N, C-alpha and C positions, 0 to 999 in steps of 0.2 A: 114752852112759850111760843105762841104763833106770832110771826112777824107780819105786820101790816104796812103797806106802802104809805099810809096816811098817819103814821105814828106822830103824836104830838105830846105836849106836856099836859097830861091828864090830871085834873084836880088842881091846876095852877090858877093864877090870877094875874090880871094886868099889873105891871109894875109902874112905878112913878115914871112919867115921861123922861127919857134920856138918863135914867139912873143906871143903865148898863152900857156905858159908852164904848165898851170893847166888843159889843155884840155886832156881828157882821151878817148881812143878808146876802145870800148867794142866789143869783138869778141865771136862768138859761133862756136866752131870747126874750127878755122882759117878763118871764114867768118865775115867780118865787119858787125855789126848790128846797133850800136848806139854810140852816143857820151856821154860824161859825164864830170864832173869837179872834180878835186881833192880838197876836202875841208879841209882836214888835211892829215898827212902822212899815215893814216890808212883807210880813208873813201873816196869813190867817190859818188857823187850825180848824178843821171841819171833819166830817165823816167821809170815809172812802167811797161809800155808796153814792156820794154826790159828785162822782167823777164824770164830768160832762165836758164837751168841747164848748168853746165860746162862753166861758164862765165870766159873768159880770159880778163884781163885788160892790155892795153899797154899805157904807159906814155912816154912822150918825143918824140912823133911822130909829123911829119909834113906831109910828103908825105907817105901815107899808102902803096904805091906800091914799095917803096925803103927802104932797111935797111940802115939807116943813121948813126948808131953807137951811137945815143943819147937815144935810147929806153930802157925802163925798162919793164919787163914782170912779171905779177903775176896773181893770180886767186882770185875770190871772195869766201871767206869761209862762209860768212853770207850775205843773201839777205833779205832786209827789205823794202818791198813795203808799201806805205801808207795804213793804215788799211781800209780806205774808198775808195780806188781806184776802179773805175768802168770801166771795160774793154769795155763796150758798149758805154758809153758817154765820156770816157777818163777823167772824173772828178778825181781830186787828183792823176794825172799821175806823181808821183814822187816816187823815191826809193833810198835807200842807199845801197851801196855795201861795205862790210868790206874786206879789202885786206888781202891775206894770209901772206904777209910780208909787213912791212911799206915801203913806197916810200923813196928813198934817194933823198934829195933835191939837185939839181944841177942847172946849168944855163938853162937846158932844161926841168926840172921837178920841179915845185913849186906849193904850195897851193895857191888858189885864196884868195884875200883879200875880205872879206865880210863886207859890210857897215852895220851900225845899222839902224833900221827902221826909226829913226828920222833924219838921215843924208841924206836921199834920197828926193830930191825935186821933186814936180810934174812937169812933162814936161822935166825931165832930160834925156839926151841922154844915151842910154845903148848899149852895144856891145853883139851880139850873135855870137858864133863861133861854127864850126862843119865841118864835111866833107860831101861832096855831090855835086850835080849839082847846078849851079847857075841860071838855067832857068827851067821853068815849062813845062814838056811834055804835060800837059793837058790844057794849057792856063793860065789864071790869077786866082789866089786864091783870095777869098774875105772874 
């Protein structure tokens, strides 16, 4: 598998506006970089390859190009990549971000419900969400 810096959700489709209220947008100096998920009012889970300084987190977003009035803006005060993260192989590509101020839960900003390890059945359908292109500029990924 070749890793591209522009990987996105290929073959996806736009979701119903604000139907993923736990989705976080991670910015570096006003440039969208990565997605994440609000796991509680003070922490966002994202990928370790998104480890940058001056991380801004935007919650309550749907269309990143439009100010919709549902957004909450904060910064990461603590960045905790997995201790075994390998930037060459992308093994353990996971990281926690502590928010400068806790998120306010609204209809547009909510924490994700995490299931217990014994409640997930093999073959269960899962949902992946994020922002990006829904087609691959490089052809098919395998």
